[in-house]
PAMARNU-109179 format. One record per residue: residue in three letters; x, y, z of N, C-alpha, C in turn. Coordinates in steps of 0.05 Angstrom, whole numbers. Atoms other than C-alpha are relative to their C-alpha. Layout:
N
> residuo,n_px,n_py,n_pz,ca_px,ca_py,ca_pz,c_px,c_py,c_pz
> ALA,X,Y,Z,X,Y,Z,X,Y,Z
...
END
This chain:
424
> residuo,n_px,n_py,n_pz,ca_px,ca_py,ca_pz,c_px,c_py,c_pz
> MET,-11,-28,0,1276,-496,119,-8,15,24
> ILE,9,-14,-24,1234,-470,175,16,-9,26
> LYS,-14,13,-23,1267,-517,224,29,10,1
> LYS,-27,-9,1,1337,-496,200,1,29,9
> LEU,-1,-28,-7,1321,-422,207,-5,4,31
> SER,5,-2,-27,1294,-434,276,25,-7,17
> VAL,-24,7,-13,1357,-469,297,20,21,-2
> LEU,-19,-23,5,1400,-413,266,-6,23,18
> LEU,8,-22,-18,1359,-360,303,6,-5,28
> LEU,-6,7,-27,1366,-397,368,29,3,8
> THR,-29,-3,-3,1441,-402,359,9,28,2
> VAL,-7,-28,-2,1447,-328,344,-7,13,27
> LEU,11,-10,-26,1405,-311,406,19,-8,23
> LEU,-18,11,-23,1449,-355,451,26,13,-1
> LEU,-26,-11,2,1513,-328,424,-1,30,8
> SER,2,-28,-6,1489,-257,430,-3,5,31
> ASN,4,-3,-29,1470,-269,502,26,-3,17
> VAL,-25,5,-16,1541,-291,522,13,25,9
> PRO,-13,-25,-11,1574,-224,524,-16,17,17
> LEU,17,-16,-17,1515,-191,553,-2,-11,28
> THR,0,13,-27,1513,-241,611,27,5,13
> TYR,-26,-4,-11,1588,-234,620,3,29,10
> ALA,-2,-27,-5,1584,-158,618,-15,7,27
> HIS,16,-4,-24,1529,-159,671,13,-11,25
> SER,-12,11,-23,1566,-205,718,25,15,7
> ALA,-23,-14,-6,1629,-165,710,-6,26,14
> GLU,10,-25,-12,1592,-101,726,-9,-4,29
> ALA,9,7,-28,1560,-134,786,23,-3,19
> SER,-23,5,-18,1628,-155,814,17,25,4
> ALA,-15,-23,-2,1657,-85,803,-7,16,23
> LYS,7,-18,-23,1662,-34,859,-17,23,-9
> LYS,18,-22,4,1618,27,865,15,22,-15
> TRP,-14,-24,9,1672,79,850,30,-8,-6
> THR,-29,-1,4,1741,83,819,6,30,-4
> ILE,-10,-26,2,1775,149,830,29,0,-10
> MET,-26,1,13,1835,161,784,13,27,3
> VAL,-13,-24,-4,1884,213,806,25,2,-17
> TYR,-23,-4,19,1934,238,752,15,23,12
> SER,-16,-18,-17,1986,272,796,26,7,-14
> ASN,-23,-11,16,2035,313,753,17,17,21
> ALA,-17,-13,-18,2087,330,806,27,5,-10
> ASP,-26,-5,13,2144,339,757,5,30,-3
> ASN,0,-27,0,2147,413,777,3,10,29
> ASN,-4,-10,-28,2150,458,839,-24,-7,18
> LEU,21,9,-19,2087,424,867,6,-27,11
> ASP,-7,28,-8,2126,359,882,-7,-6,28
> ALA,4,5,-27,2123,365,957,-30,0,8
> ASP,30,-2,-5,2049,387,959,-14,-24,-10
> LEU,14,23,11,2027,329,915,7,-26,14
> VAL,-6,23,-17,2064,277,956,-15,2,26
> ASN,16,-2,-24,2029,304,1017,-30,-6,-4
> ASP,27,6,7,1963,298,979,-5,-31,1
> VAL,2,29,-2,1974,222,973,-2,-9,27
> ILE,2,7,-28,1987,217,1046,-28,7,12
> GLU,28,-7,-9,1921,255,1058,-21,-20,-10
> MET,18,20,11,1885,206,1014,0,-25,15
> GLN,-2,24,-17,1911,149,1056,-16,3,25
> ARG,14,-5,-27,1883,181,1119,-31,-1,-3
> ALA,29,1,5,1814,181,1087,-10,-27,5
> GLY,9,27,-5,1812,106,1099,-5,-15,-26
> THR,6,18,23,1788,48,1055,-28,-7,0
> SER,27,11,2,1724,19,1031,1,-24,-19
> GLU,3,23,18,1706,-48,999,-13,8,-27
> SER,14,-10,25,1667,-7,947,13,22,-14
> VAL,-13,-22,14,1717,46,928,29,-6,-6
> ASN,-27,1,9,1782,44,889,11,29,-1
> VAL,-15,-25,6,1831,104,891,26,-8,-10
> VAL,-26,6,12,1889,96,843,13,25,-9
> VAL,-16,-25,6,1944,147,831,23,-7,-19
> GLU,-25,-2,16,1996,159,777,13,25,6
> ILE,-13,-24,-8,2046,205,804,29,1,-12
> ASP,-27,-5,12,2108,232,767,13,23,14
> ARG,-10,-20,-17,2154,269,813,24,14,-13
> LEU,-22,-16,10,2208,322,801,26,-15,5
> ASP,-26,14,1,2275,289,783,-2,-29,12
> LYS,4,27,-7,2245,222,800,-19,-14,-20
> PRO,17,14,19,2208,168,761,-29,1,8
> ALA,28,2,-5,2134,157,757,-8,-27,12
> ARG,11,25,-13,2095,106,798,-30,0,-1
> ARG,29,3,-4,2025,77,803,-3,-13,27
> TYR,7,9,-26,1994,65,872,-30,-5,2
> CYS,28,4,-8,1929,38,897,-3,11,30
> VAL,1,-12,-26,1913,84,956,-17,-15,19
> THR,20,14,-16,1856,41,981,10,-29,6
> GLU,-14,26,-9,1903,-21,988,25,6,15
> ARG,-24,-4,-17,1957,-25,1041,23,-17,-9
> SER,-24,16,6,2029,-46,1028,3,-21,22
> SER,-6,21,-19,2051,-111,1059,24,6,18
> GLU,-24,-9,-17,2112,-74,1087,-11,15,25
> SER,9,-14,-25,2106,-49,1158,5,30,1
> ALA,-9,-28,2,2141,17,1143,-7,12,-26
> PRO,5,-13,25,2125,70,1091,23,-4,-19
> ASP,-23,4,20,2164,65,1025,18,26,-1
> ASP,-19,-23,1,2219,114,1004,-12,26,-8
> TRP,14,-25,5,2167,164,983,-19,8,23
> GLY,17,-5,-24,2132,162,1051,-28,-11,-3
> PHE,26,10,4,2072,122,1025,-3,-28,13
> SER,5,26,-11,2041,63,1062,-19,-15,-16
> CYS,19,14,19,1992,46,1005,16,-18,-18
> LYS,-12,21,17,2006,-10,955,12,13,-26
> LYS,-12,-9,25,2056,7,901,-5,-22,-21
> LEU,8,20,21,2033,-25,836,20,-1,-23
> GLU,-17,0,24,2081,-3,781,23,21,2
> GLU,-21,-21,5,2148,32,768,-1,6,-29
> LEU,4,-6,29,2139,69,702,24,13,-13
> GLY,-22,-14,10,2204,105,695,-8,29,-6
> GLU,7,-27,6,2203,176,666,-23,0,-22
> VAL,22,-2,19,2136,192,631,-6,30,-3
> ASP,7,-28,5,2109,256,600,-28,5,9
> MET,26,-4,-9,2050,277,641,-14,23,-14
> GLY,12,-20,17,2039,335,593,-10,-11,-26
> ASP,7,11,24,2022,287,538,-28,-14,5
> MET,25,11,-4,1949,270,530,-1,-31,-3
> LYS,0,30,2,1966,198,510,7,-14,24
> GLU,-6,11,-26,1996,186,578,-25,2,18
> LEU,25,-2,-16,1931,211,611,-19,-22,-8
> VAL,19,18,10,1889,167,567,10,-30,7
> LYS,-10,26,-7,1935,107,580,-5,-6,29
> PHE,6,3,-30,1927,117,656,-29,-9,4
> VAL,28,5,-2,1852,118,649,-7,-28,-10
> LYS,3,27,11,1853,55,605,8,-21,19
> TRP,-10,18,-19,1896,19,655,-19,-3,25
> SER,17,0,-24,1851,40,713,-27,-15,-5
> HIS,25,13,8,1788,17,676,4,-31,-1
> GLU,-3,30,4,1817,-51,659,7,-13,27
> ASN,-9,14,-25,1847,-64,729,-17,7,24
> TYR,16,-6,-23,1799,-29,775,-28,9,-10
> PRO,26,-7,10,1729,-31,742,-18,8,23
> ALA,19,-9,-20,1672,4,777,-24,10,-15
> GLY,24,-10,11,1603,31,766,2,30,-7
> LYS,-3,-28,3,1623,103,772,31,8,0
> TYR,-30,-7,4,1689,139,752,2,29,3
> MET,-9,-28,-4,1721,204,774,30,1,-8
> LEU,-28,-5,8,1785,232,743,6,26,12
> ILE,-10,-25,-12,1824,286,782,29,4,-13
> ILE,-27,-6,9,1884,321,749,12,20,21
> GLN,-14,-17,-18,1933,352,798,23,13,-14
> ASN,-24,-14,12,1981,405,772,-7,30,-1
> HIS,6,-28,5,1985,477,750,-23,1,-21
> GLY,21,-4,21,1925,502,711,0,29,-8
> TYR,2,-27,9,1911,564,671,-23,4,-19
> GLY,25,-3,16,1840,559,643,5,-9,-29
> TRP,-1,8,29,1838,558,567,27,6,-12
> LYS,-23,-10,13,1907,587,557,27,-9,16
> LYS,-27,4,-10,1982,582,571,14,25,10
> LYS,-13,-24,-11,2028,629,609,20,10,-20
> LYS,-22,-9,20,2080,631,552,-13,7,-25
> LYS,10,-7,27,2072,660,482,0,-27,-16
> SER,3,23,16,2046,605,439,-22,2,-19
> ALA,23,0,20,2003,593,378,-22,-19,9
> ASP,20,19,-9,1966,540,417,0,0,30
> PHE,0,-3,-30,1949,559,489,-7,-27,12
> ARG,5,25,-15,1951,501,538,-9,7,27
> GLY,12,-7,-24,1912,498,601,7,-14,25
> ILE,-3,14,-25,1935,444,649,22,-21,-4
> SER,-20,21,-1,1987,391,669,26,7,-13
> TYR,-27,-9,9,2053,425,660,22,-19,10
> ASP,-24,18,-6,2112,376,658,25,13,-4
> ASP,-24,-16,2,2175,412,673,24,-16,-15
> GLN,-21,16,12,2217,354,648,-1,-1,-31
> SER,2,1,29,2188,351,579,-7,27,-11
> GLY,7,-26,10,2164,423,574,-29,0,-12
> HIS,27,3,12,2095,398,551,-22,4,21
> ASN,24,-2,-16,2025,410,578,-23,-5,-18
> LEU,25,7,13,1953,395,557,-14,27,-9
> SER,16,-23,9,1919,448,514,-30,-5,3
> ASN,29,2,-3,1845,461,518,-10,-22,-22
> LYS,9,20,20,1837,421,451,9,-27,7
> GLU,-8,26,-8,1879,365,476,-15,-12,22
> LEU,16,11,-22,1840,359,539,-27,-9,-11
> GLY,25,9,11,1776,354,498,3,-25,-15
> ALA,-5,25,15,1807,302,453,5,-24,19
> ALA,-6,19,-21,1831,263,515,-27,-9,11
> MET,26,6,-11,1761,266,544,-17,-18,-18
> GLN,14,17,19,1731,238,481,10,-29,0
> MET,-11,28,0,1778,178,482,-7,-14,26
> ILE,8,12,-26,1764,168,556,-28,-10,0
> CYS,29,7,3,1690,168,542,-3,-26,-16
> THR,1,26,16,1701,113,490,10,-25,17
> ILE,-12,19,-18,1744,73,539,-19,-10,21
> LEU,18,8,-23,1692,75,596,-27,-9,-14
> GLY,27,8,10,1634,64,548,-22,18,8
> LYS,18,-19,-9,1600,124,576,14,26,7
> ARG,-13,-25,-9,1611,195,599,15,-4,28
> LEU,-13,0,-26,1662,205,654,-18,13,20
> ASP,18,-10,-19,1620,216,717,8,27,12
> ILE,-10,-25,-11,1662,270,749,29,5,-9
> PHE,-26,-8,7,1722,309,725,9,22,19
> GLY,-8,-21,-19,1759,347,779,28,11,-7
> THR,-26,-11,5,1818,394,770,11,14,26
> ASP,-14,-13,-22,1862,407,830,23,18,-11
> ALA,-17,-19,15,1893,464,791,-14,26,-3
> CYS,11,-27,0,1884,539,785,-17,6,-25
> LEU,13,-16,22,1834,578,743,-13,-18,-23
> MET,10,19,20,1802,518,708,-31,1,-4
> GLN,28,0,5,1728,531,719,-9,22,-17
> MET,7,-20,21,1716,569,655,-20,-12,-19
> LEU,18,9,21,1661,565,604,15,-11,-24
> GLU,-16,11,22,1713,556,550,10,-28,3
> VAL,-11,27,-5,1743,495,583,-24,-20,0
> ASN,23,18,-4,1675,464,600,-13,-5,-27
> TYR,11,3,27,1650,475,529,14,-20,-15
> GLU,-18,19,15,1708,435,502,-5,-29,8
> ILE,1,28,-10,1693,373,545,-30,-7,6
> LYS,29,3,-9,1616,380,555,-13,-27,-10
> ASP,12,25,11,1600,318,511,9,-25,12
> PHE,-14,24,-9,1644,271,548,2,-3,30
> VAL,-1,-1,-29,1635,289,621,-26,8,11
> ASN,25,-7,-13,1575,293,668,4,25,18
> PHE,-3,-21,-18,1601,338,722,29,9,3
> VAL,-27,-11,-4,1662,385,731,1,14,27
> VAL,-6,-13,-25,1690,406,798,26,14,-3
> ALA,-26,-16,6,1741,462,791,-3,28,14
> SER,-2,-26,-13,1762,532,815,2,21,-22
> GLU,-4,-25,17,1754,600,782,25,13,7
> GLU,-23,-15,-11,1811,625,824,25,-18,2
> ASN,-22,18,-6,1880,600,841,-5,-16,24
> ILE,3,19,-23,1886,542,888,26,2,16
> PRO,-24,1,-16,1935,547,946,16,-24,-2
> GLY,-18,23,2,1994,500,947,-11,-27,11
> PRO,8,24,-11,1964,448,994,-23,-15,-16
> GLY,21,12,17,1907,438,943,-25,-10,14
> TRP,25,10,-12,1844,398,957,6,-15,26
> PRO,-2,13,-25,1833,371,1027,-10,-29,-3
> TYR,10,26,10,1831,298,1006,-12,-18,23
> GLU,11,16,-23,1818,267,1075,-28,10,3
> MET,27,-10,-4,1756,312,1081,-18,-7,-23
> ILE,16,6,23,1733,296,1011,-4,-30,-4
> PHE,3,28,5,1747,222,1005,-12,-14,24
> GLY,11,12,-23,1728,206,1077,-30,-8,0
> PRO,28,6,1,1653,214,1069,-9,-21,-22
> LEU,6,22,21,1654,172,1004,6,-28,9
> MET,-7,28,-11,1689,114,1039,-22,-9,18
> LYS,22,7,-19,1633,115,1091,-26,-5,-13
> ASN,26,3,13,1576,123,1042,5,0,-32
> PRO,-7,2,29,1597,98,971,-24,-3,-17
> GLN,24,2,15,1524,94,952,-8,27,-13
> ILE,9,-27,9,1520,169,938,4,3,-30
> SER,-1,-4,29,1508,192,866,24,18,-7
> PRO,-20,-18,10,1560,228,824,-6,30,6
> LYS,7,-28,-4,1521,294,830,1,6,30
> GLU,-1,-5,-30,1516,286,907,31,4,8
> PHE,-27,-3,-7,1591,274,911,13,26,-10
> ALA,-11,-25,12,1608,331,863,-9,25,18
> SER,11,-22,-15,1564,376,907,15,5,27
> MET,-14,0,-25,1604,359,970,26,13,-1
> ILE,-29,-7,2,1673,378,945,3,30,3
> PRO,-6,-29,-3,1668,455,939,-3,9,28
> GLN,3,-8,-28,1642,463,1011,22,-10,16
> ALA,-21,11,-15,1696,417,1038,26,16,-7
> PHE,-24,-15,9,1750,454,998,1,27,14
> CYS,-2,-26,-12,1731,523,1022,0,1,30
> GLU,0,3,-29,1718,500,1093,29,-3,8
> SER,-27,4,-8,1790,478,1095,18,23,0
> TYR,-15,-25,1,1815,548,1079,-14,23,15
> LYS,16,-22,-11,1765,588,1120,17,16,21
> ASN,-17,-16,-19,1819,607,1172,27,10,-12
> ASP,-24,-9,15,1871,623,1119,-4,32,-7
> SER,4,-28,5,1877,700,1122,15,10,-24
> LYS,-15,-9,24,1925,703,1063,-13,-6,-26
> ASN,12,9,25,1885,667,1011,-31,-1,0
> SER,29,2,5,1814,674,985,-3,-22,-20
> THR,3,22,16,1787,613,951,-29,-1,-13
> ALA,25,5,13,1730,591,904,1,-29,-12
> MET,2,27,12,1706,522,882,-31,-4,-7
> SER,28,6,9,1643,500,843,-3,-25,-15
> SER,7,25,13,1609,442,811,-19,8,-23
> VAL,13,-9,21,1582,448,741,-13,-25,-15
> ASP,14,21,16,1530,405,702,6,3,-29
> CYS,-8,-3,28,1560,394,633,-24,-1,-19
> SER,22,2,17,1492,378,604,-14,26,-4
> ARG,13,-27,1,1473,451,615,19,20,-12
> VAL,-20,-20,10,1536,482,586,-6,9,-29
> GLY,8,-8,27,1511,482,514,-20,22,-1
> GLU,22,-20,-2,1450,521,533,12,28,8
> LEU,-12,-23,-10,1493,571,570,17,14,-23
> ALA,-15,-12,22,1540,581,510,-17,12,-21
> GLU,18,-11,18,1482,592,465,-12,28,10
> ALA,10,-24,-12,1455,645,512,21,23,-1
> VAL,-23,-20,2,1523,680,514,2,10,-29
> ASP,-2,-6,27,1523,678,439,-22,23,-9
> LEU,21,-19,4,1455,715,437,6,26,12
> LEU,-7,-25,-13,1480,767,484,21,15,-16
> ALA,-20,-13,18,1541,780,440,-12,10,-25
> GLU,14,-10,25,1495,787,380,-14,26,6
> ALA,15,-25,-6,1455,840,416,20,24,4
> TYR,-20,-19,-4,1519,877,434,10,10,-28
> ILE,-10,-6,27,1544,872,361,-19,18,-14
> GLU,22,-15,13,1478,900,337,1,30,11
> SER,-1,-27,-12,1489,961,383,28,12,-2
> ALA,-28,-9,3,1559,973,358,2,31,-1
> GLY,-2,-28,4,1544,1046,341,-10,17,25
> ASP,10,-14,-23,1516,1062,411,22,2,21
> SER,-23,-4,-18,1576,1090,449,-8,-1,29
> ALA,9,2,-27,1535,1096,512,-2,-28,11
> GLU,4,29,-7,1519,1022,512,28,-14,4
> ILE,-27,10,-3,1593,1004,500,13,9,25
> ALA,-11,-11,-25,1611,1049,558,-12,-15,24
> SER,13,12,-23,1561,1015,602,10,-29,5
> VAL,-12,27,-4,1590,945,589,28,1,10
> LYS,-26,-3,-12,1659,970,604,-3,6,30
> ALA,4,-6,-29,1632,998,669,-8,-25,16
> ALA,7,25,-12,1600,930,684,25,-17,3
> LEU,-24,16,-1,1666,896,669,19,10,23
> ASN,-18,-12,-20,1706,943,713,-6,-8,28
> GLY,8,7,-26,1667,925,774,-6,-29,5
> ALA,5,28,-2,1658,851,759,22,-16,14
> GLN,-19,17,-13,1691,795,799,20,-11,-19
> LYS,-21,12,17,1758,778,769,18,-17,17
> PHE,-16,18,-14,1813,730,789,30,5,-5
> TYR,-30,-5,3,1889,721,788,5,9,-28
> ASP,-2,-9,28,1886,724,712,-24,21,-4
> ARG,21,-22,1,1850,790,702,-18,-3,-22
> THR,18,4,22,1819,766,638,-21,-21,5
> SER,21,18,-8,1778,714,675,-20,13,15
> VAL,21,-17,-13,1713,746,695,-25,-19,8
> ASP,23,17,-9,1657,713,736,-26,6,-15
> ILE,23,-2,19,1596,702,690,-23,12,16
> GLY,25,-10,-15,1542,711,743,2,28,9
> HIS,-3,-27,-10,1570,774,773,-1,19,-24
> LEU,0,-17,24,1583,803,703,-28,6,-11
> MET,27,-3,11,1511,790,681,-16,18,18
> LYS,15,-18,-18,1483,823,743,8,29,-3
> ARG,-8,-26,5,1524,884,731,-8,12,-28
> ILE,10,-9,26,1505,887,657,-29,7,3
> ILE,27,-6,-4,1432,885,677,-4,27,16
> GLU,1,-25,-14,1444,943,726,8,24,-17
> ASN,-13,-24,14,1485,986,679,-13,6,-28
> SER,10,-4,27,1451,975,610,-27,15,-1
> LYS,25,-14,7,1395,1019,581,-15,-14,-23
> ASN,10,15,23,1383,971,523,-16,-23,8
> GLU,17,22,-9,1323,927,535,8,-28,-11
> LYS,-7,25,12,1346,873,488,25,-11,13
> ILE,-25,8,-12,1415,870,520,-7,-10,29
> ILE,7,8,-28,1383,867,589,-15,-26,1
> GLU,15,24,2,1336,812,568,19,-24,-6
> ARG,-20,21,7,1394,771,537,17,-5,24
> ALA,-16,6,-25,1435,780,601,-14,-16,20
> ARG,17,15,-18,1378,754,641,-1,-30,-8
> LEU,0,26,10,1375,693,596,26,-14,5
> VAL,-26,13,-7,1450,681,606,0,-7,29
> LEU,1,6,-30,1439,686,682,-17,-24,6
> MET,17,22,-6,1383,636,680,14,-27,-8
> ALA,-14,23,11,1423,587,638,24,-7,19
> TYR,-22,3,-18,1482,598,683,-6,-13,27
> GLN,9,11,-24,1444,582,746,-8,-28,-1
> LYS,6,28,5,1422,517,716,26,-16,-2
> ALA,-27,14,4,1495,499,699,14,-4,26
> VAL,-17,1,-25,1527,516,765,-18,-10,23
> PHE,20,10,-20,1493,472,818,13,0,29
> GLU,-11,-3,-26,1542,482,876,24,19,-3
> ASN,-22,-20,-1,1589,540,894,7,8,28
> ALA,-10,-9,-27,1631,559,954,24,18,-3
> THR,-23,-19,-1,1680,614,971,10,2,28
> SER,-10,-7,-27,1725,633,1029,17,25,-3
> GLY,-15,-25,3,1758,700,1042,-16,23,-13
> THR,16,-23,10,1738,770,1018,5,5,-30
> ALA,-7,-6,28,1773,772,949,-16,-15,-20
> THR,18,16,18,1726,720,920,-29,1,8
> ARG,27,1,-9,1662,740,952,-21,2,-21
> ASN,20,-2,22,1627,755,886,4,-22,-21
> ALA,-4,24,18,1652,690,854,-26,-18,0
> SER,26,15,-1,1588,651,833,2,-26,-14
> GLY,-2,26,11,1616,590,797,15,-6,-26
> MET,-12,5,25,1643,598,728,8,27,-13
> SER,-9,-25,11,1684,650,691,2,-2,-32
> ILE,-2,-3,29,1692,672,618,23,20,-6
> TYR,-22,-18,9,1748,707,579,-12,27,-7
> PHE,10,-26,5,1737,782,579,23,19,7
> PRO,-23,-18,-5,1802,822,570,-8,30,-1
> THR,6,-27,0,1805,896,584,12,15,-23
> TYR,-14,-15,21,1853,917,530,6,-16,-25
> HIS,-10,13,25,1880,865,483,-14,-28,-2
> PHE,11,26,6,1848,805,449,22,-20,-8
> ASN,-20,18,5,1891,744,449,-7,-20,-23
> THR,7,14,24,1891,712,380,-2,-31,3
> CYS,2,29,-5,1901,642,409,-27,-9,8
> TYR,28,9,-6,1829,644,432,-14,-9,-25
> ASN,13,10,24,1812,632,359,3,-29,-4
> THR,-6,29,3,1837,560,367,-20,-17,15
> ILE,17,17,-15,1784,537,416,-26,-4,-10
> LYS,27,7,10,1716,506,404,-20,21,5
> PHE,20,-21,-8,1678,560,441,1,25,-21
> CYS,-3,-23,19,1704,611,388,-19,-3,-24
> GLY,22,3,22,1649,582,341,-23,19,7
> PHE,22,-20,-6,1603,631,379,11,27,-6
> ARG,-7,-26,6,1604,705,372,12,17,23
> TRP,-11,-14,-22,1634,723,439,25,14,-7
> ASP,-26,-12,9,1702,736,408,-3,24,-16
> GLU,5,-23,16,1671,783,358,-9,23,15
> PHE,9,-22,-18,1638,823,412,24,12,14
> LEU,-24,-10,-14,1704,828,450,16,18,-17
> LYS,-15,-15,18,1740,854,390,-13,27,-6
> MET,17,-24,5,1684,904,376,0,19,24
> ALA,5,-16,-24,1676,928,447,25,18,7
> HIS,-24,-14,-8,1749,949,457,16,7,-25
> LYS,-16,-6,23,1773,956,385,28,-9,5
> MET,-25,12,-12,1826,909,410,22,-4,-21
> THR,-25,7,16,1897,902,382,4,-30,6
> GLN,-3,28,-6,1905,827,372,29,-5,6
> CYS,-26,4,-9,1966,803,408,2,-25,16
> TYR,-3,22,-17,1994,747,451,-4,6,29
> GLY,-1,-6,-28,1997,785,515,-28,4,12
> ASP,25,-6,-15,1942,790,568,8,14,27
> GLU,-7,-13,-26,1938,832,631,-2,-22,22
> MET,-2,19,-22,1956,795,694,-8,15,25
> TYR,9,-12,-25,1937,807,766,20,23,10
> ASP,-16,-22,-11,1962,875,793,-10,3,28
> PRO,9,-3,-27,1961,874,869,-5,28,9
> THR,6,-28,-8,1957,950,870,-26,10,-12
> ALA,25,-9,14,1894,952,827,-24,-4,20
> SER,25,4,-15,1824,959,856,-24,6,-17
> ASP,25,-6,15,1753,962,833,-22,7,19
> ALA,22,-10,-16,1685,984,859,-7,-19,21
> ASP,8,18,-18,1671,920,893,23,-14,16
> GLY,-23,13,-14,1740,903,917,2,-28,-7
> ALA,3,29,8,1733,839,878,26,-12,-10
> ASN,-26,10,10,1806,833,858,11,-21,18
> GLY,-12,21,-17,1842,771,881,20,-14,-16
> GLY,-20,15,14,1898,725,864,26,-3,14
> TRP,-28,4,-11,1965,696,884,11,-22,-17
> VAL,-12,20,17,2015,650,851,1,-25,19
> SER,-3,25,-13,2008,577,873,-4,-23,-19
> TYR,4,22,18,1977,521,833,3,13,-29
END
């Protein structure tokens, strides 16, 4: 009996070692990085996103880096390309690309989270790597949608289908992607407007390590891909955090001579987002407790009036807002809670860059803080489990509605912090 058990145990151990050995060898043969670019050009960004692929080609190639793109164009079908492999043809293809075309997909719905997940699954199976970055290129709008809707959507507007990804759908997609990769996504980048919000990051914090995005609108040309991918091709050994740190500076550097547009870009550590959300909740609690103090409510409104805002006037920079609350409040508990928010915030935002004057007080991440009306669709997002929404309703005695204030180019504030333009 002992002999039989020993043989059985040995057999189990040998069998259990087979997949482990295979997995190890597969990982060893994989490249350092796979960058997956989900390019939704089925809208007015078509020409800009085509130019982005050409910029990516100019960044060069590396034996250690894959760059794969799924691009769906306006009035054209979708295709998949490997940017880091060159076509056997001597001339560019009919879209102007010299990189290797992999698949003709026909018409796809880039506003459907299933298509996003399918692309990541295909990338993982065909281009395995040690580290993964996903970039979504398209229009963005933070946690909400531009149109009246019971479920605000934040990114990847497909003009053909009329669909886009809601904040909840983005979170669900990231959860599925995390399962496919067998780990958290290393970097999630949004080449889209207004996406660097606490509400968005809280939705995806358990499935992503680092987020690179903008609090403000992004001009039509988008990210400078040659400047961003070039250093990675030369040094693929860099860590995800190092790579995420490089992108904001490169982005804002590319727009430093643009007199028409002010920009902002930052990198956020998702492992710190939960702590920040809890600190915001405690600040909201302190304000709710002071509901009868009209002077304190007036002070927070004064803080809001001078805080850095963006194209969507309801998106307010957290760091600048907290500093103004500390300056304006007379309530020691509120001041202490605002300091705690600021400390948690500074741990979460590990890189921030700006260009131009209209974003000079942008410090890395925004939060929803409307001046007049509370949007009921805010109730659908995960962050609404905290008390920030209760504070907003109390502070302004808000009429619940679908509408929100938008950028008014004639408006001004104490710091001249207004900014914004229509692009991504």
